[in-house]
C-alpha positions as CSV (number, residue, x, y, z in Angstrom):
1,X,-0.2,2.1,20.2
2,X,-2.2,-0.4,18.0
3,X,1.3,-2.5,18.3
4,X,1.1,-2.5,21.6
5,X,-1.9,-3.9,22.0
6,X,-1.0,-6.4,19.1
7,X,2.2,-7.1,21.2
8,X,0.6,-8.4,24.3
9,X,-2.4,-10.1,22.2
10,X,0.2,-12.0,20.1
11,X,2.2,-13.1,23.9
12,X,-1.1,-13.8,25.1
13,X,-1.9,-16.7,22.4
14,X,-5.1,-14.5,21.5
15,X,-6.0,-14.1,17.7
16,X,-7.2,-10.6,16.9
17,X,-10.0,-10.6,13.6
18,X,-8.2,-8.8,10.4
19,X,-10.1,-5.9,9.8
20,X,-10.3,-4.4,5.7
21,X,-6.7,-1.7,5.6
22,X,-9.6,0.7,4.7
23,X,-12.6,0.7,6.2
24,X,-11.8,-1.1,9.7
25,X,-14.4,-3.6,8.8
26,X,-14.0,-7.3,8.9
27,X,-12.7,-8.9,6.6
28,X,-14.4,-11.2,4.3
29,X,-12.3,-14.6,3.2
30,X,-13.1,-13.6,-0.8
31,X,-11.4,-10.5,-0.8
32,X,-8.8,-10.4,1.8
33,X,-7.2,-8.4,3.0
34,X,-10.3,-6.3,2.7
35,X,-14.3,-6.2,3.2
36,X,-16.0,-6.4,0.3
37,X,-15.6,-6.1,-3.0
38,X,-16.2,-1.7,-2.9
39,X,-12.9,-1.8,-0.3
40,X,-11.2,-3.8,-3.0
41,X,-12.1,-1.6,-6.2
42,X,-11.7,1.6,-3.9
43,X,-8.1,0.0,-3.6
44,X,-6.8,-0.8,-7.0
45,X,-8.4,2.4,-8.1
46,X,-5.6,4.7,-5.5
47,X,-3.4,2.4,-7.0
48,X,-3.9,2.9,-11.2
49,X,-5.1,6.2,-9.8
50,X,-1.6,7.1,-8.6
51,X,-2.3,7.8,-5.1
52,X,-0.2,5.2,-4.2
53,X,3.5,5.0,-5.2
54,X,6.6,2.7,-4.0
55,X,9.8,4.5,-2.7
56,X,12.1,4.4,-5.3
57,X,15.0,6.2,-7.4
58,X,14.0,8.4,-9.6
59,X,17.3,9.1,-12.0
60,X,17.1,5.9,-13.3
61,X,19.2,6.2,-16.4
62,X,18.3,3.2,-18.2
63,X,14.2,4.0,-18.4
64,X,14.3,7.8,-18.3
65,X,14.7,7.1,-22.5
66,X,12.2,6.3,-25.3
67,X,12.9,2.7,-26.4
68,X,13.3,4.4,-29.5
69,X,16.3,6.3,-28.9
70,X,17.8,2.9,-27.2
71,X,20.5,1.2,-28.7
72,X,19.4,-1.9,-29.3
73,X,21.1,-4.9,-27.1
74,X,24.6,-6.4,-27.8
75,X,24.7,-10.5,-28.0
76,X,29.0,-9.9,-29.9
77,X,29.7,-11.6,-26.3
């Protein structure tokens, strides 16, 4: 429903105010896309604690083994 309102506003040429993705308050340009240092820090904390995850293939063969067990790169092209 929010997308429909945004699309209608875009068609009408009306600019909507950006809001913080965490709390919904107006964005502060110093902390864009957040409203404050607090919300920016909360978001960073979520990334660092693994609350946000970027989807990807979990069977990355090269990345599964520790660096010490990998063969060194070959340079005899």
